[in-house]
Backbone as CSV, one residue per row, in Angstrom:
resi,resn,N_x,N_y,N_z,CA_x,CA_y,CA_z,C_x,C_y,C_z
1,MET,9.828,3.406,21.402,9.281,2.659,20.268,9.753,3.294,18.967
2,SER,10.231,2.476,18.047,10.603,2.973,16.731,9.696,2.349,15.683
3,LEU,9.603,3.014,14.540,8.693,2.627,13.475,9.467,2.382,12.192
4,ALA,8.842,1.676,11.265,9.395,1.498,9.929,8.346,1.966,8.927
5,TYR,8.810,2.646,7.890,7.943,3.112,6.818,8.413,2.543,5.498
6,VAL,7.483,2.019,4.730,7.741,1.622,3.349,6.999,2.621,2.470
7,ILE,7.726,3.323,1.615,7.131,4.374,0.786,7.371,4.036,-0.681
8,LEU,6.285,3.848,-1.421,6.356,3.646,-2.870,5.968,4.952,-3.542
9,ALA,6.901,5.542,-4.269,6.673,6.864,-4.859,7.266,6.903,-6.257
10,HIS,6.431,7.158,-7.239,6.875,7.095,-8.628,6.655,8.386,-9.392
11,ARG,6.160,9.412,-8.722,5.911,10.692,-9.391,5.960,11.797,-8.351
12,GLN,5.972,13.034,-8.830,5.921,14.234,-8.006,6.942,14.210,-6.853
13,PRO,8.236,14.272,-7.169,9.251,14.227,-6.110,9.137,15.359,-5.088
14,LEU,8.676,16.523,-5.485,8.514,17.612,-4.518,7.472,17.257,-3.461
15,GLN,6.417,16.590,-3.883,5.390,16.163,-2.932,5.940,15.077,-2.013
16,VAL,6.709,14.150,-2.559,7.300,13.090,-1.737,8.282,13.680,-0.731
17,ALA,9.015,14.710,-1.133,9.948,15.359,-0.212,9.203,15.971,0.972
18,ARG,8.040,16.527,0.718,7.256,17.099,1.819,6.699,15.999,2.719
19,LEU,6.306,14.886,2.121,5.863,13.745,2.924,6.994,13.264,3.825
20,PHE,8.178,13.081,3.255,9.310,12.614,4.039,9.654,13.614,5.146
21,GLY,9.629,14.899,4.843,9.926,15.905,5.852,8.955,15.889,7.008
22,ALA,7.702,15.569,6.730,6.697,15.509,7.794,6.846,14.260,8.652
23,LEU,7.416,13.209,8.082,7.524,11.932,8.795,8.856,11.731,9.496
24,HIS,9.926,12.307,8.983,11.261,11.854,9.353,11.556,12.018,10.843
25,HIS,12.128,10.976,11.401,12.640,10.961,12.773,13.851,10.046,12.783
26,ARG,14.862,10.438,13.520,16.129,9.701,13.475,16.011,8.284,14.023
27,ASP,14.993,8.000,14.833,14.854,6.658,15.414,14.094,5.694,14.515
28,ASP,13.507,6.186,13.446,12.687,5.348,12.576,13.462,4.937,11.326
29,LEU,12.949,3.927,10.643,13.565,3.422,9.417,12.650,3.716,8.235
30,PHE,13.255,4.109,7.120,12.504,4.426,5.910,13.061,3.612,4.752
31,VAL,12.203,2.823,4.120,12.584,2.058,2.932,11.771,2.613,1.773
32,LEU,12.473,3.145,0.772,11.819,3.809,-0.352,11.983,3.008,-1.627
33,HIS,10.916,2.988,-2.415,11.014,2.543,-3.806,10.645,3.757,-4.644
34,SER,11.634,4.303,-5.318,11.446,5.563,-6.014,12.048,5.475,-7.402
35,LEU,11.314,5.987,-8.396,11.819,5.998,-9.758,12.477,7.327,-10.117
36,HIS,12.644,8.211,-9.139,13.352,9.459,-9.401,14.524,9.594,-8.432
37,ALA,15.316,10.632,-8.596,16.578,10.764,-7.872,16.396,11.093,-6.396
38,LEU,15.208,11.504,-6.005,14.998,11.914,-4.620,15.372,10.811,-3.638
39,GLY,15.011,9.570,-3.927,15.323,8.475,-3.013,16.806,8.370,-2.752
40,ARG,17.604,8.439,-3.801,19.064,8.364,-3.633,19.592,9.549,-2.839
41,GLN,19.024,10.719,-3.054,19.453,11.902,-2.314,19.143,11.773,-0.829
42,LEU,17.966,11.269,-0.508,17.606,11.089,0.901,18.492,10.036,1.566
43,ALA,18.792,8.960,0.842,19.648,7.913,1.398,21.052,8.432,1.650
44,ALA,21.539,9.315,0.795,22.870,9.884,0.990,22.911,10.834,2.174
45,ARG,21.770,11.422,2.495,21.708,12.437,3.551,21.350,11.846,4.911
46,HIS,20.656,10.693,4.926,20.140,10.151,6.181,20.534,8.685,6.307
47,ALA,21.108,8.317,7.444,21.571,6.947,7.661,20.417,5.968,7.823
48,ASN,19.242,6.456,8.134,18.100,5.566,8.364,17.187,5.451,7.144
49,VAL,17.709,5.747,5.968,16.957,5.617,4.724,17.620,4.568,3.847
50,ARG,16.808,3.628,3.338,17.275,2.638,2.375,16.424,2.769,1.109
51,VAL,17.022,2.507,-0.038,16.316,2.628,-1.311,16.397,1.302,-2.049
52,LEU,15.250,0.795,-2.474,15.209,-0.448,-3.245,15.609,-0.189,-4.699
53,PRO,16.143,-1.191,-5.367,16.369,-1.051,-6.819,15.053,-0.759,-7.526
54,ALA,15.103,0.146,-8.481,13.879,0.550,-9.185,13.369,-0.587,-10.058
55,ARG,12.055,-0.747,-10.054,11.409,-1.706,-10.952,10.098,-1.100,-11.433
56,ALA,9.704,-1.467,-12.638,8.431,-0.983,-13.159,7.289,-1.692,-12.441
57,ILE,6.296,-0.939,-12.026,5.118,-1.495,-11.367,3.926,-1.295,-12.287
58,ILE,3.353,-2.400,-12.751,2.231,-2.360,-13.680,0.929,-2.313,-12.889
59,TRP,0.031,-1.447,-13.315,-1.244,-1.279,-12.615,-1.952,-2.627,-12.468
60,GLY,-2.306,-2.946,-11.222,-3.058,-4.160,-10.939,-2.237,-5.431,-10.934
61,GLY,-0.917,-5.333,-11.179,-0.080,-6.513,-11.262,0.567,-6.887,-9.943
62,PRO,1.283,-8.006,-9.917,1.895,-8.483,-8.667,3.121,-7.692,-8.245
63,GLU,3.605,-6.783,-9.099,4.822,-6.030,-8.760,4.625,-5.164,-7.518
64,MET,3.400,-4.685,-7.297,3.141,-3.852,-6.119,3.411,-4.637,-4.839
65,ILE,2.884,-5.850,-4.749,3.110,-6.678,-3.561,4.561,-7.138,-3.507
66,ASP,5.123,-7.535,-4.635,6.518,-7.987,-4.648,7.438,-6.913,-4.084
67,THR,7.220,-5.669,-4.488,8.059,-4.565,-4.030,7.880,-4.329,-2.539
68,GLN,6.646,-4.394,-2.069,6.407,-4.174,-0.640,6.996,-5.306,0.207
69,ILE,6.872,-6.539,-0.252,7.457,-7.655,0.487,8.982,-7.523,0.517
70,GLU,9.572,-7.121,-0.603,11.019,-6.897,-0.632,11.424,-5.806,0.353
71,ALA,10.636,-4.740,0.413,10.929,-3.653,1.352,10.775,-4.120,2.799
72,MET,9.770,-4.939,3.071,9.577,-5.464,4.422,10.732,-6.366,4.835
73,ALA,11.184,-7.198,3.909,12.319,-8.073,4.213,13.553,-7.243,4.538
74,LEU,13.773,-6.174,3.784,14.918,-5.306,4.055,14.767,-4.617,5.406
75,ALA,13.566,-4.175,5.731,13.335,-3.522,7.023,13.611,-4.475,8.182
76,LEU,13.206,-5.730,8.055,13.485,-6.722,9.099,14.985,-6.959,9.237
77,GLN,15.669,-6.966,8.124,17.102,-7.243,8.130,17.916,-6.086,8.697
78,VAL,17.522,-4.862,8.366,18.335,-3.686,8.703,18.191,-3.287,10.159
79,ASP,16.961,-3.353,10.687,16.698,-2.783,12.008,15.874,-3.763,12.845
80,PRO,16.436,-4.280,13.945,15.697,-5.236,14.782,14.811,-4.575,15.826
81,GLN,14.707,-3.252,15.812,14.053,-2.548,16.910,12.623,-2.101,16.619
82,TRP,12.317,-1.775,15.374,11.007,-1.177,15.124,9.881,-2.153,15.484
83,SER,8.772,-1.566,15.940,7.649,-2.388,16.410,6.527,-2.495,15.387
84,HIS,6.323,-1.447,14.583,5.254,-1.440,13.596,5.775,-0.879,12.282
85,LEU,5.167,-1.346,11.196,5.514,-0.879,9.863,4.268,-0.305,9.199
86,LEU,4.435,0.865,8.591,3.361,1.513,7.849,3.765,1.587,6.381
87,ASN,2.876,1.176,5.481,3.163,1.314,4.054,2.433,2.539,3.510
88,LEU,3.148,3.337,2.739,2.625,4.594,2.227,2.917,4.711,0.739
89,THR,2.185,5.599,0.081,2.503,6.003,-1.278,2.927,7.470,-1.247
90,GLY,3.410,7.944,-2.381,3.804,9.339,-2.465,2.642,10.300,-2.380
91,GLN,1.408,9.799,-2.431,0.238,10.666,-2.340,-0.423,10.632,-0.968
92,ASP,0.260,10.061,0.032,-0.224,10.052,1.405,0.362,11.244,2.168
93,PHE,-0.217,11.514,3.350,0.351,12.547,4.224,-0.126,12.284,5.642
94,PRO,0.772,12.488,6.639,0.367,12.216,8.024,-0.603,13.254,8.551
95,LEU,-1.511,12.769,9.401,-2.442,13.654,10.094,-2.046,13.862,11.538
96,LYS,-1.124,13.043,12.038,-0.722,13.099,13.440,0.791,13.276,13.553
97,THR,1.219,13.774,14.683,2.644,13.838,14.960,3.175,12.433,15.232
98,ARG,4.490,12.302,15.197,5.076,10.999,15.504,4.700,10.563,16.919
99,ALA,4.716,11.487,17.863,4.370,11.135,19.243,2.948,10.591,19.326
100,GLU,2.040,11.170,18.561,0.660,10.688,18.560,0.565,9.305,17.909
101,VAL,1.330,9.089,16.839,1.338,7.779,16.191,1.854,6.715,17.148
102,VAL,2.983,7.016,17.794,3.578,6.061,18.730,2.622,5.773,19.886
103,ALA,1.980,6.805,20.410,1.050,6.605,21.522,-0.128,5.731,21.103
104,ARG,-0.629,5.952,19.885,-1.752,5.134,19.408,-1.354,3.675,19.267
105,LEU,-0.189,3.411,18.696,0.225,2.022,18.479,0.660,1.355,19.781
106,ALA,1.134,2.131,20.732,1.535,1.571,22.022,0.327,1.048,22.810
107,GLN,-0.864,1.528,22.473,-2.065,1.015,23.136,-2.307,-0.457,22.801
108,ASP,-1.865,-0.886,21.619,-2.061,-2.262,21.140,-0.745,-2.762,20.569
109,PRO,0.228,-3.075,21.414,1.594,-3.321,20.912,1.722,-4.485,19.939
110,GLY,0.881,-5.483,20.028,0.994,-6.613,19.104,-0.052,-6.624,18.016
111,ARG,-0.820,-5.553,17.924,-1.952,-5.541,16.993,-1.539,-4.980,15.638
112,SER,-2.110,-5.562,14.578,-1.937,-5.054,13.220,-3.280,-4.514,12.729
113,PHE,-3.213,-3.515,11.885,-4.417,-2.836,11.407,-4.532,-3.063,9.900
114,VAL,-5.508,-3.901,9.531,-5.687,-4.337,8.143,-7.178,-4.346,7.855
115,SER,-7.629,-3.540,6.914,-9.058,-3.568,6.572,-9.350,-4.792,5.710
116,TRP,-10.496,-5.439,5.950,-10.821,-6.622,5.160,-12.332,-6.834,5.057
117,PHE,-12.712,-7.611,4.055,-14.082,-8.095,3.881,-14.009,-9.371,3.059
118,ASP,-15.105,-10.109,3.040,-15.220,-11.321,2.223,-15.786,-10.914,0.871
119,PRO,-14.992,-10.929,-0.203,-15.474,-10.435,-1.498,-16.640,-11.220,-2.054
120,LEU,-16.755,-12.502,-1.705,-17.842,-13.318,-2.251,-19.145,-13.107,-1.487
121,GLN,-19.045,-12.718,-0.231,-20.235,-12.450,0.568,-20.710,-11.002,0.420
122,ARG,-19.800,-10.115,0.014,-20.152,-8.696,-0.137,-19.726,-8.226,-1.523
123,PRO,-20.330,-8.772,-2.555,-19.884,-8.489,-3.926,-20.121,-7.054,-4.376
124,ARG,-20.912,-6.277,-3.623,-21.155,-4.903,-4.054,-19.876,-4.071,-4.017
125,PHE,-18.888,-4.502,-3.207,-17.634,-3.765,-3.164,-16.811,-4.011,-4.421
126,TRP,-16.757,-5.253,-4.872,-16.010,-5.619,-6.075,-16.965,-6.354,-7.012
127,LYS,-17.297,-5.723,-8.123,-18.211,-6.367,-9.066,-17.588,-7.610,-9.696
128,ASN,-16.258,-7.636,-9.773,-15.562,-8.777,-10.395,-14.837,-9.620,-9.360
129,ALA,-15.438,-9.748,-8.161,-14.746,-10.408,-7.052,-14.323,-11.834,-7.388
130,ARG,-15.196,-12.608,-7.989,-14.860,-13.999,-8.299,-13.825,-14.069,-9.424
131,GLU,-13.973,-13.204,-10.418,-13.062,-13.234,-11.558,-11.644,-12.812,-11.172
132,ARG,-11.513,-12.030,-10.140,-10.176,-11.579,-9.729,-9.230,-12.751,-9.473
133,ILE,-9.761,-13.837,-8.931,-8.867,-14.958,-8.641,-9.171,-16.190,-9.497
134,ALA,-10.383,-16.279,-10.077,-10.695,-17.438,-10.919,-9.996,-17.338,-12.270
135,ARG,-9.887,-16.123,-12.806,-9.125,-15.934,-14.035,-7.632,-15.877,-13.705
136,TYR,-6.820,-16.244,-14.691,-5.363,-16.129,-14.497,-4.883,-14.892,-15.239
137,HIS,-4.316,-13.958,-14.484,-3.861,-12.677,-15.016,-2.335,-12.702,-15.101
138,PRO,-1.779,-12.912,-16.288,-0.321,-13.056,-16.407,0.400,-11.726,-16.198
139,ALA,1.584,-11.803,-15.625,2.429,-10.619,-15.439,3.523,-10.633,-16.501
140,TRP,3.125,-10.347,-17.732,4.059,-10.371,-18.859,4.367,-8.938,-19.270
141,PRO,5.572,-8.459,-19.042,5.902,-7.063,-19.412,5.653,-6.758,-20.882
142,TRP,5.920,-7.752,-21.777,5.731,-7.494,-23.204,4.271,-7.224,-23.533
143,LEU,3.346,-7.904,-22.791,1.924,-7.678,-23.029,1.531,-6.271,-22.581
144,HIS,2.075,-5.846,-21.448,1.806,-4.494,-20.969,2.293,-3.463,-21.980
145,ARG,3.484,-3.694,-22.559,4.001,-2.747,-23.555,3.122,-2.734,-24.805
146,LEU,2.641,-3.916,-25.213,1.763,-3.995,-26.376,0.472,-3.213,-26.136
147,LEU,-0.103,-3.382,-24.955,-1.373,-2.718,-24.652,-1.210,-1.212,-24.487
148,ALA,0.024,-0.757,-24.304,0.273,0.681,-24.174,0.462,1.360,-25.529
149,VAL,0.542,0.589,-26.605,0.714,1.165,-27.946,-0.574,1.886,-28.334
150,PRO,-0.501,3.176,-28.653,-1.727,3.919,-29.007,-2.482,3.244,-30.149
151,GLY,-3.780,3.154,-29.991,-4.617,2.563,-31.032,-4.616,1.051,-30.995
152,LEU,-3.455,0.436,-31.172,-3.353,-1.024,-31.176,-3.761,-1.604,-29.829
153,GLY,-3.252,-1.029,-28.752,-3.570,-1.541,-27.426,-5.061,-1.496,-27.140
154,ARG,-5.715,-0.414,-27.553,-7.156,-0.296,-27.324,-7.922,-1.367,-28.098
155,ARG,-7.496,-1.643,-29.325,-8.179,-2.656,-30.125,-7.965,-4.056,-29.544
156,VAL,-6.761,-4.343,-29.054,-6.498,-5.651,-28.442,-7.347,-5.816,-27.188
157,ARG,-7.419,-4.781,-26.366,-8.249,-4.850,-25.150,-9.716,-5.099,-25.503
158,ALA,-10.215,-4.399,-26.500,-11.615,-4.582,-26.901,-11.850,-5.991,-27.431
159,LEU,-10.887,-6.527,-28.177,-11.027,-7.866,-28.749,-11.187,-8.922,-27.667
160,PHE,-10.409,-8.813,-26.594,-10.429,-9.840,-25.541,-11.307,-9.452,-24.339
161,GLY,-11.936,-8.291,-24.378,-12.778,-7.875,-23.261,-11.998,-7.385,-22.063
162,TRP,-10.804,-6.844,-22.295,-9.942,-6.404,-21.196,-10.097,-4.919,-20.877
163,THR,-11.070,-4.261,-21.446,-11.206,-2.823,-21.247,-11.308,-2.480,-19.765
164,ASN,-10.402,-1.598,-19.316,-10.367,-1.136,-17.917,-10.147,-2.270,-16.914
165,GLN,-9.567,-3.372,-17.370,-9.290,-4.487,-16.480,-7.902,-5.037,-16.754
166,ARG,-7.379,-5.786,-15.797,-6.139,-6.511,-16.013,-6.363,-7.589,-17.065
167,PRO,-5.459,-7.759,-18.017,-5.627,-8.843,-18.999,-5.566,-10.217,-18.353
168,TRP,-6.369,-11.143,-18.876,-6.365,-12.520,-18.391,-6.261,-13.472,-19.576
169,ILE,-5.963,-14.730,-19.287,-5.862,-15.727,-20.346,-7.267,-16.208,-20.702
170,PRO,-7.750,-15.923,-21.908,-9.117,-16.306,-22.283,-9.307,-17.824,-22.246
171,GLY,-10.477,-18.241,-21.767,-10.843,-19.649,-21.785,-10.289,-20.467,-20.639
172,TYR,-9.481,-19.853,-19.763,-8.896,-20.613,-18.663,-9.406,-20.058,-17.342
173,ARG,-9.930,-20.937,-16.496,-10.385,-20.528,-15.163,-9.761,-21.456,-14.129
174,ARG,-9.287,-20.865,-13.077,-8.653,-21.640,-12.007,-9.705,-22.072,-10.981
175,PRO,-9.597,-23.287,-10.465,-10.471,-23.663,-9.341,-10.094,-22.841,-8.114
176,PHE,-11.086,-22.561,-7.300,-10.798,-21.785,-6.099,-9.825,-22.553,-5.209
177,PRO,-8.886,-21.857,-4.585,-7.889,-22.550,-3.765,-8.523,-23.221,-2.557
178,GLY,-8.050,-24.415,-2.240,-8.571,-25.129,-1.083,-7.737,-24.943,0.161
179,PHE,-6.586,-24.275,0.036,-5.687,-24.182,1.192,-5.714,-22.826,1.870
180,PHE,-6.541,-21.899,1.386,-6.739,-20.654,2.118,-8.083,-20.059,1.725
181,ARG,-8.603,-19.194,2.599,-9.850,-18.483,2.335,-9.522,-17.108,1.760
182,TYR,-10.291,-16.708,0.797,-10.072,-15.482,0.031,-10.672,-14.283,0.757
183,PHE,-9.823,-13.287,1.054,-10.267,-12.023,1.632,-9.720,-10.870,0.799
184,GLY,-10.404,-9.742,0.859,-9.936,-8.550,0.166,-10.002,-7.344,1.075
185,GLY,-9.471,-6.235,0.589,-9.481,-4.990,1.349,-8.493,-4.005,0.767
186,ALA,-8.170,-2.982,1.536,-7.240,-1.953,1.073,-5.803,-2.428,1.206
187,ASN,-4.954,-1.901,0.366,-3.520,-2.212,0.450,-2.850,-1.474,1.606
188,HIS,-3.505,-0.513,2.196,-2.897,0.348,3.213,-3.013,-0.313,4.586
189,VAL,-1.878,-0.588,5.213,-1.861,-1.350,6.455,-0.884,-0.730,7.459
190,VAL,-1.096,-1.088,8.719,-0.131,-0.827,9.786,0.109,-2.181,10.451
191,LEU,1.305,-2.715,10.310,1.571,-4.087,10.714,2.545,-4.156,11.883
192,ALA,2.183,-4.960,12.890,3.132,-5.272,13.948,4.260,-6.115,13.373
193,ARG,5.398,-6.098,14.029,6.580,-6.769,13.490,6.330,-8.259,13.243
194,ALA,5.577,-8.901,14.129,5.305,-10.334,13.950,4.535,-10.596,12.661
195,ALA,3.615,-9.698,12.300,2.851,-9.872,11.061,3.753,-9.700,9.846
196,VAL,4.670,-8.741,9.900,5.614,-8.548,8.791,6.501,-9.778,8.644
197,ARG,6.972,-10.291,9.779,7.829,-11.484,9.737,7.079,-12.659,9.113
198,HIS,5.803,-12.823,9.458,5.008,-13.917,8.892,4.839,-13.737,7.391
199,LEU,4.486,-12.534,6.959,4.279,-12.275,5.535,5.522,-12.587,4.715
200,VAL,6.684,-12.247,5.259,7.931,-12.371,4.512,8.478,-13.790,4.542
201,HIS,8.446,-14.434,5.712,9.236,-15.649,5.906,8.435,-16.936,6.059
202,ASP,7.180,-16.884,6.466,6.459,-18.115,6.760,6.185,-18.903,5.479
203,PRO,6.440,-20.224,5.467,6.198,-21.027,4.253,4.745,-20.996,3.775
204,ALA,3.795,-21.001,4.706,2.387,-20.947,4.303,2.069,-19.604,3.647
205,ALA,2.651,-18.537,4.173,2.441,-17.210,3.580,3.028,-17.160,2.176
206,ARG,4.199,-17.732,2.005,4.816,-17.738,0.672,3.973,-18.522,-0.332
207,ARG,3.375,-19.615,0.125,2.544,-20.415,-0.773,1.322,-19.624,-1.237
208,ILE,0.683,-18.914,-0.317,-0.471,-18.093,-0.685,-0.045,-16.963,-1.617
209,ARG,1.081,-16.335,-1.317,1.560,-15.251,-2.176,1.842,-15.744,-3.592
210,ARG,2.440,-16.920,-3.696,2.724,-17.464,-5.028,1.435,-17.692,-5.810
211,TRP,0.424,-18.279,-5.154,-0.827,-18.557,-5.851,-1.501,-17.262,-6.297
212,LEU,-1.416,-16.232,-5.475,-2.102,-14.979,-5.771,-1.361,-14.110,-6.775
213,ARG,-0.188,-14.539,-7.219,0.497,-13.773,-8.262,-0.335,-13.733,-9.543
214,GLY,-1.185,-14.722,-9.752,-2.026,-14.736,-10.941,-3.344,-14.013,-10.771
215,ALA,-3.587,-13.443,-9.588,-4.841,-12.728,-9.340,-4.744,-11.295,-9.852
216,ALA,-5.885,-10.697,-10.103,-5.924,-9.284,-10.474,-5.918,-8.436,-9.207
217,HIS,-5.104,-7.392,-9.213,-5.018,-6.479,-8.071,-4.709,-7.246,-6.779
218,SER,-3.673,-8.051,-6.850,-3.317,-8.861,-5.682,-2.891,-8.011,-4.495
219,ASP,-2.527,-6.749,-4.736,-2.166,-5.863,-3.617,-3.355,-5.614,-2.701
220,GLU,-4.588,-5.869,-3.184,-5.780,-5.722,-2.362,-6.274,-7.054,-1.805
221,ILE,-5.447,-8.091,-1.939,-5.845,-9.436,-1.516,-4.799,-10.090,-0.614
222,VAL,-3.529,-9.890,-0.914,-2.476,-10.690,-0.274,-2.405,-10.463,1.228
223,PHE,-2.321,-9.225,1.688,-2.182,-8.992,3.128,-3.343,-9.619,3.889
224,GLN,-4.551,-9.412,3.386,-5.739,-9.935,4.069,-5.756,-11.466,4.055
225,SER,-5.534,-12.060,2.882,-5.647,-13.515,2.757,-4.540,-14.230,3.517
226,VAL,-3.343,-13.674,3.517,-2.249,-14.314,4.256,-2.483,-14.216,5.758
227,LEU,-2.754,-13.034,6.260,-2.807,-12.846,7.709,-4.075,-13.426,8.334
228,LEU,-5.204,-13.369,7.635,-6.434,-13.929,8.194,-6.462,-15.450,8.126
229,ASN,-5.564,-16.052,7.357,-5.417,-17.512,7.330,-4.202,-17.958,8.135
230,SER,-3.781,-17.134,9.070,-2.595,-17.432,9.874,-2.949,-17.456,11.359
231,PRO,-2.038,-17.938,12.208,-2.281,-17.880,13.653,-2.374,-16.463,14.191
232,LEU,-1.988,-15.474,13.386,-2.031,-14.079,13.825,-3.392,-13.436,13.617
233,ALA,-4.338,-14.161,13.045,-5.650,-13.574,12.745,-6.300,-12.891,13.949
234,PRO,-6.243,-13.468,15.171,-6.874,-12.785,16.310,-6.243,-11.444,16.659
235,SER,-5.039,-11.191,16.167,-4.366,-9.933,16.499,-4.656,-8.829,15.496
236,LEU,-5.524,-9.093,14.512,-5.819,-8.093,13.486,-7.033,-7.251,13.869
237,ALA,-6.919,-5.959,13.642,-8.057,-5.048,13.757,-8.520,-4.685,12.354
238,ASN,-9.826,-4.738,12.133,-10.369,-4.494,10.799,-10.506,-2.986,10.554
239,GLU,-9.369,-2.345,10.438,-9.295,-0.915,10.116,-7.888,-0.617,9.607
240,SER,-7.777,0.441,8.833,-6.481,0.755,8.228,-5.781,1.934,8.875
241,LEU,-6.476,2.644,9.781,-5.959,3.876,10.392,-5.659,4.931,9.334
242,ARG,-6.383,4.862,8.207,-6.242,5.834,7.121,-7.549,6.593,6.931
243,GLU,-7.439,7.848,6.572,-8.590,8.647,6.157,-8.600,8.661,4.632
244,ILE,-9.596,8.011,4.034,-9.692,7.889,2.583,-11.141,8.099,2.180
245,ASP,-11.347,8.859,1.130,-12.684,9.048,0.584,-12.728,8.291,-0.737
246,PHE,-13.269,7.065,-0.683,-13.252,6.182,-1.853,-14.700,5.889,-2.256
247,PRO,-15.240,6.631,-3.220,-16.629,6.378,-3.636,-16.803,4.945,-4.134
248,LEU,-17.957,4.355,-3.844,-18.236,2.974,-4.215,-18.110,2.799,-5.724
249,HIS,-17.347,1.756,-6.133,-17.112,1.393,-7.531,-16.273,2.417,-8.298
250,SER,-15.724,3.391,-7.606,-14.807,4.314,-8.270,-13.450,3.643,-8.419
251,ALA,-12.705,4.011,-9.460,-11.388,3.416,-9.673,-10.339,4.021,-8.764
252,HIS,-10.591,5.227,-8.236,-9.581,5.918,-7.444,-10.246,6.669,-6.296
253,PRO,-9.527,6.855,-5.182,-10.068,7.692,-4.108,-10.086,9.160,-4.530
254,ARG,-10.939,9.919,-3.885,-11.027,11.349,-4.164,-9.794,12.062,-3.617
255,THR,-9.352,13.103,-4.301,-8.203,13.883,-3.864,-8.650,14.915,-2.838
256,PHE,-7.993,14.929,-1.679,-8.324,15.905,-0.643,-7.744,17.274,-1.001
257,THR,-8.467,18.325,-0.604,-8.014,19.703,-0.793,-8.179,20.452,0.529
258,ALA,-7.857,21.737,0.508,-7.987,22.553,1.717,-9.428,22.600,2.209
259,ALA,-10.383,22.407,1.325,-11.784,22.385,1.738,-12.084,21.212,2.667
260,ASP,-11.238,20.188,2.651,-11.433,19.010,3.497,-10.719,19.111,4.836
261,LEU,-10.075,20.235,5.126,-9.285,20.340,6.359,-10.090,20.078,7.630
262,PRO,-11.322,20.563,7.768,-12.066,20.232,8.998,-12.187,18.725,9.203
263,ARG,-12.472,18.007,8.136,-12.569,16.541,8.233,-11.214,15.930,8.575
264,LEU,-10.158,16.379,7.915,-8.834,15.801,8.122,-8.326,16.063,9.532
265,LEU,-8.505,17.280,10.024,-7.990,17.626,11.343,-8.780,16.961,12.469
266,ALA,-10.037,16.619,12.190,-10.863,15.951,13.202,-10.727,14.434,13.157
267,SER,-10.108,13.908,12.127,-10.048,12.458,11.943,-9.154,11.790,12.987
268,PRO,-9.547,10.607,13.487,-8.668,9.842,14.375,-7.596,9.065,13.606
269,ALA,-7.663,9.061,12.273,-6.704,8.304,11.475,-5.305,8.887,11.613
270,LEU,-4.309,8.056,11.342,-2.920,8.484,11.427,-2.444,9.140,10.139
271,VAL,-2.982,8.683,9.010,-2.538,9.099,7.688,-3.763,9.293,6.812
272,ALA,-3.655,10.178,5.831,-4.733,10.353,4.855,-4.179,10.207,3.454
273,ARG,-5.048,9.832,2.538,-4.722,9.818,1.115,-6.022,9.961,0.331
274,LYS,-5.999,10.627,-0.878,-4.762,11.007,-1.495,-4.698,12.514,-1.655
275,PHE,-3.494,13.003,-1.940,-3.248,14.427,-2.106,-2.517,14.652,-3.426
276,ASP,-2.614,15.869,-3.917,-1.935,16.236,-5.153,-1.412,17.659,-4.996
277,LEU,-0.094,17.789,-4.858,0.522,19.096,-4.642,0.228,20.043,-5.799
278,ALA,0.175,19.504,-7.013,-0.081,20.350,-8.180,-1.507,20.897,-8.171
279,ALA,-2.427,20.170,-7.559,-3.823,20.592,-7.547,-4.138,21.535,-6.394
280,ASP,-3.495,21.326,-5.236,-3.794,22.133,-4.054,-2.624,22.025,-3.083
281,SER,-1.839,23.095,-2.965,-0.707,23.092,-2.027,-1.115,23.585,-0.647
282,ALA,-2.255,24.284,-0.545,-2.658,24.856,0.739,-2.923,23.778,1.779
283,VAL,-3.461,22.637,1.357,-3.744,21.575,2.316,-2.447,21.029,2.905
284,PHE,-1.374,20.982,2.107,-0.069,20.564,2.626,0.436,21.569,3.665
285,ASP,0.300,22.856,3.365,0.766,23.885,4.287,0.093,23.739,5.646
286,SER,-1.204,23.507,5.644,-1.946,23.416,6.905,-1.580,22.160,7.684
287,LEU,-1.474,21.024,6.992,-1.130,19.786,7.696,0.310,19.819,8.208
288,GLU,1.216,20.385,7.430,2.598,20.537,7.907,2.642,21.431,9.125
289,ALA,1.870,22.505,9.121,1.861,23.415,10.262,1.396,22.701,11.524
290,ARG,0.397,21.849,11.381,-0.064,21.105,12.557,1.009,20.167,13.068
291,VAL,1.605,19.391,12.161,2.613,18.413,12.565,3.813,19.104,13.204
292,HIS,4.303,20.145,12.576,5.538,20.763,13.066,5.301,21.658,14.277
293,SER,4.086,22.145,14.445,3.827,22.984,15.620,3.658,22.165,16.871
294,LEU,3.299,20.889,16.726,3.055,20.045,17.883,4.228,19.148,18.226
295,ALA,5.230,19.093,17.362,6.368,18.203,17.626,7.617,18.783,16.982
296,ALA,8.736,18.592,17.633,10.014,19.006,17.082,10.700,17.767,16.506
297,PHE,10.899,17.766,15.201,11.522,16.609,14.555,13.018,16.838,14.474
298,PRO,13.834,15.834,14.908,15.273,15.986,14.788,15.681,16.117,13.329
């Protein structure tokens, strides 16, 4: 069994290099989106590494999903052998050896692992669940640049009520879509090849993706809404196989440190996030020691 990894990494190249070193196997495929030179260096050194053209990814915008879909399409095109695809960020790190990952996924060869919930039935998870898709959130680079101007951007956000939120078009609300049911969840997934093929190529999936380009934080909506409204829905497991400490209503997950090692080493998850090499390198040392002591990577 071979695997495919999509890695989006825009900072801390030394940390990304350690992530890649812990994951790399000659039988697997790696598709990187990197804004630093590390991606090009890895592609020059390894035949199983591909690098996407760099693009700016705006927080909460559709670029995150666009980039991942582009990476998935490339993975399907380059390698017909891999069975599952895992999407990662530069702040993730594996908790298991490759052999353990393969053994876990081989138990459910056609299953995809996608966490989901109904945002309208469980609004405590997302306070703005209805507004995420009822408002239209434009992906205009010039607006993002304007809002980044010190002082001016803060005043514009306050004027329109965009503080700590994706900007939307005031006074305009979209009717809820009638051709799919709205689901949300984490962007972190482990997808069987059939699910990746559906996300990339199926006309119904493309229609849902197009509609959700105007949603806020569509990276937390698209995978769930596309796959749960597809014939593949029975093959989904409602879990991400990730170890994440995400306090309720927090904007970001908590950063793991060496103090969390008992939890991390005992976890059944395949991957954990998030980590920060600048904040704590000892946790990387311990996790690398586990991975490399239990498996020999070519």
